[in-house]
N, C-alpha and C positions, 0 to 999 in steps of 0.2 A: 393512470388510474382513472375510471370512467365517474361519472357523476353517480351514478347506483352504487359503486363501490366505495366513494366518498361517503355517502349517507349510510352505508351499511357499516362503516368504520367508525363515523361520529356515534352512530345508535350502541354502538360496543363499546366505546370509551364512556359513554353516558351510565351503560348499566354497570361497569365495572366500578365505576366510582361510587352510583348507588349502594352496590353489594359493599363496598369499603365504608360508607358510614354507616350503613344497617350492621354490620358486625362492632361497630363500637356501642350499640346499645340504641335500639328503636326510640328510647325517649329523647334522644339527641336529635333526632330526625327531625322533628315537630319545634324546637327551640328554636326563638325568633331571630331573625337577622335582618332589620331593617325594612323598608318597604322597596316594593318593586316599582317598574314603570307604570301599571295600571293601578297603583296609589295603595294595594293591599299589603298586608303584614305577609312578610317572606319568611319562610322557613330555611333553616339551615340547609335543608334537605335540597331545595329547589334551588338556592342560591350556589352551593356547593358543585351541582350536578351541572346547572348552566357554565360555571367557572370552566369545568373541565372540557366542556364542549368550545367554549370560545377559545380558549389557549389551545386546544386542537387545531382549530380553523386558523388560527393566525401562526401557530409554529409551523403548518405545513402550507402556509397562503395558500388556501383553496379559493377560488375567485368567486367570492361571494362578499355581498353586504351582509350585514347581520341585523335581524327585528325578533328579539325577545322578551319573553314574558317579565323577568325581572331586571334584566340591564338597558332594555329599550333599544333605541335604534344607533346603530353602529355604520357609518358611511365608511368603505373602505375601497371606495372609488371602482367600485365594480357596476357592473349594466344587470344584475340579479342578486337577489335578495335571498338568504337561508332565513328561514321563520322557524322558532326554536320555542317548541314548549318541552323545557326539560322533563319535568314529571306531571304526566297529567293523571288526575286522580290521586293527588297528595294526600286527601285523607286516607283512602285505602293504604297508601304507601305507608302513612304513619301508623296505621293500625293492624299492618299484617294482613289485609284484605288483598291476595295475589291477581290486581284487575287493577293495573296502570301502567301507563308507558311513557317513553320519549316519542315525541311528534317532530317530524322533521320535512320542510317541504322548500321549492325554489320556485320564486316567482321572479317575472321581471316587471311585473305591475301590480294587479289587485290580486283577489282570489282567484279569478276565471282565466288568470294567465298562469295558475301553476301546472309547469309541466312535468314535477318529478317528484313524488310524497313516497314518505318512508317513515313507517311507524313499527316501535319493536314493544311488545308485551314484555316487561322487564323481568317479571317473575317467571312468568314460562320461556322467557328465551325464543319468543315467536316473533316472526319478522313477516309484515305487511309492506308492498310496496305496488307503485303505479308508476307507468311512465305514459305520456301524455300520448293518444294514438298508438299504444303498445300492449294495452291493457293491463290486469290487476293480479297480483300474486298474495299468497301466503307462504312463505318458504318455498318457493318455486312453483307451486300449484297453482294453476292459473283459477282465478275466482269468477262466479257467476251467479248472478242474483237470480232469488228461486220464488216467484212470486205465490202465494197461497199458503204461507206458514202459518199465518193467522198469530204471530206473535209479534206484538209492539212492544218497543224500547223506548221508555218514555221518563223524564225526569218528575218527581213527583214530590219534590220537597219542599218545603216553605213558601218558597217564591214560585212555587208553579202558579201557572194562571187555571183559571177556571176550566179553560178550554180543553188544557192538558187532561182534568179529569174527565169529562165527556166525552174525549177521544179515546181513554184508557177502557172505558165501559164499553166500546164498540169491539175491543180485540177478545179472543177467547184466553191470551195469557199476555201478560205484561212483566217486563222487569224494569228494573232503576238500579244500575249497575255501579255509578259513580266516577265514569272514564269517558269521557262523549267521545274522544278521539277512538277507542275502543268499542265502544257502544254502538257507534254510525258504522264501522266497516261489519258490524252484523248482519248488515243489509247487504254488503258486498258479498259476505260468505254463503248468504243463502239463507241463514238464520233466521231474520228477521224481515217483514215485512215493511214494518214503519219505525223511523227514529225520529223522536219529539222531543225538542227542548223547546219551552214558551214558558216566560216568567210572567208576571202580573204588571210590573210595573215597569219595565224596561227589558231591553234585548237581552236572552240567555249568556249567547257564546260570543267570543272573539275569535280574528280572524287565526291566533295561535293556536286555538283548540282544535280547529278543524279542517285547516289549511292542507294536510295531509290525506285527512279520511275523506273530505271532498272531491279528491281525485280518484281515489280508491275506489270510491262508490261508481263515479261517472264511468270511471274504465270496467266496471265489472258490470256495467248495463242498467245501474239504477239512476235514478233522478234526484237532484238536491235544490231545494227550493226554499223560497221566506214564508212566511205566515199568510201573505198575499196570495200565495202559489206561483209566485212568479219566481224564475230562476235567479239561483242565490249568486250575489257578490259582494264582496266587501273589499274595502281599504285598506291598508297598511297603514292604520290607525290604532292608535289607545284610547281613541273614545267611542269607537263604534262597536255596537253590540246587537246582535241579530236574534231573533227567533229562527229556530232552522228545523226544516224537515228534510229527512231524506225515505226515498220511497223504493222498493223493488219495481215498482211498474206505473204508467202513467194512470192507469184504471184505480190507484190507491190512494187518488187525489178525491175521489168521490166520499172518502171518510171524511175531508174537512169539510164538505158542503154541507 
């Protein structure tokens, strides 16, 4: 089984486990189940979906270490690491908004070393993936950025920076959808020109949030940068958070000047 097939199977296991939990009643999805590796309260949904992924990896002895949102770092003695966000867009999932995902990526080092990324939109059962140097795809259809949509996807919640609101005023249309991985791939799909997450007091996103979508955007012809407009990179770390920009075209950097 190739690595792409492995990630596809892992995403199917995650989706199946989520649907099992949902069938027990949505109120149980958000019940608290301790604290995750990042120090935040974990929901039963996140913990149980993550457990299903880890068990599947271990049972099949897939050749990866594990770095995940809830359980943290698991050194299994391999050269590469599987980065896991079991449910990206937890609030959406808990409240029946059909826009959340499982996000998976394989790296030998940092974010820039990610060589394969896989995202499944769980409620839509839609798959996105990219292999470094081989392009990005949605359900087998090759993805390309499409500059000129004038749609910006921007986080505008209570932690959003003043700059985020300023950038939003430059767009014809703005969306804030609640799942960073899926929002970021809208740039790869040719739906959006700009993806922007910027918090006012600290960095917005962690490597688990965007490891897969980072590669998908780049393989679709887009660019991913930090708030200083430099190429983005992130360590496998629980402490590092960064504000993140994805663009359909280099010329879109002018929006941030």
